[in-house]
C-alpha positions, 0 to 999 in steps of 0.5 A: 208499823209492825211490832217486831221484825225478825231477820232470818228464818232459821231455828232462832228466828222461827222459834222467836216468832212462835213464842211471840205469837203465843204472847199475842205479839204478831211479827214479820219474819224475813229470810232468804236462805237456810243459813248454816243448815243449808250446808249440811251434806249429812243428816241432823241426828242430834236434835230432839224429837226425830226418830230418824235423821233429817236433812238440815234444809228439811228441818228449816222448811218444817219450821217455816211451815209451822210458823205459817200454820200459826198465822205468822207472816213469813216472807222470802226476800233478801234484806239489804239494809237496816236503819233507825227511824223515829219510833223504830227501824226500817228494814229494806229488802230487794223488793220492799221496805218494812217498818217495825218497833223492834228488830231481832237479828237472827241470820247467823254468821253466813256471809258471802265472800270471794275465793280469789288470791289476795282476798284473805291477805288484803281483807282489812288492808283495802278490802272491806265488807261494809260500805257504810262502815269504811266508805268514808275512808275512801272519799274522792279515791278510786273505789271498786265494788264487787258484786252484781245484785241488789245488795251491791246496788245498795252499797253502790248508792252509798259509795257513789256519794263518797267518790266520783270514781267507783267501778263495778266488777261483776266477776264474770256475772251478767249485769243489766242495770242502768248505772252511770258507773264503769262496769267490768264483767270479766272474771277476777283473777286476783287482788294484788298490792304491797302493804295494802291492796292496789290492783284488781287483776281480771282476765283481760286487764289490771285496774288501779284501786285504792279500796275494794268493797265486796258486796256479794249475796246478802249481808249478815247480821254483823253487817247490819249491826255494824251499820248501826253501831252495835258492839261486836266482839270476836265476830259476835254481836254483844248482847245483855242478859235480855238479848238486847244490843247496845241499840235500844230495840235491836235484839240478836239471837242464835249463832250470831251471839256466839256460844255453842253453834247448835240447833238446840242452843238457837231454839233456846235463844229464840224462846228467851229473846221472845220473852225479852221482846215482849217485856220491852214492848210492854214497857213502852 
């Protein structure tokens, strides 16, 4: 079992790993994409130490190289689940499972949604982003899950326990997995209903639904935290002065805890949370 698992290799996660290493604490850092910095079309010009502007994705890539140079294990994989186990946590990715005494959530707020008519209108009114959070409300009902990757399969496993009637909608993407569920590969046109969502309309049909679960891409820290009962306020994870959530051993830093959404602030969070995790581990 690792001492620390860091989910997300943006500025907060990488900085935390570097400062933990300086305290002789080895961590494993797991990330998949570049988070908010991957969306920069212009250059980062307001970060200390760069005489010339630098693309956001290059800044992240340099951080990952720095961590690896220090001997920190950095893994590129999609984290799709997080659960408590005896003595710590289990982190499930698309390829492996890892165990750690503590976990730092630093994935930012990036979350893949779906740009279809009706999504905004019915989100929270039959459309959910978290199966383990809301699936229980649709037990024995007609459920749709939208997606086609590893995260969708993880959500599907839970939803199949809630209802015998779960249909997969891939929105035009190919699907090659062997499942017992009905699979609709036609592109989705819209979500429709009245006070709540009642149908998914595709290019070739209209399907009755009681609930829809969006499982595209990979989950963010909000989804992980919600599954564990972490307190969320205004789309931010609530942490104390030590960057610890209400779940012992589960920490959060960076954009996900709010404040200024700036690289400098994320780096500061990473430094401070590393100190808190070090103290936490030495108390156990």
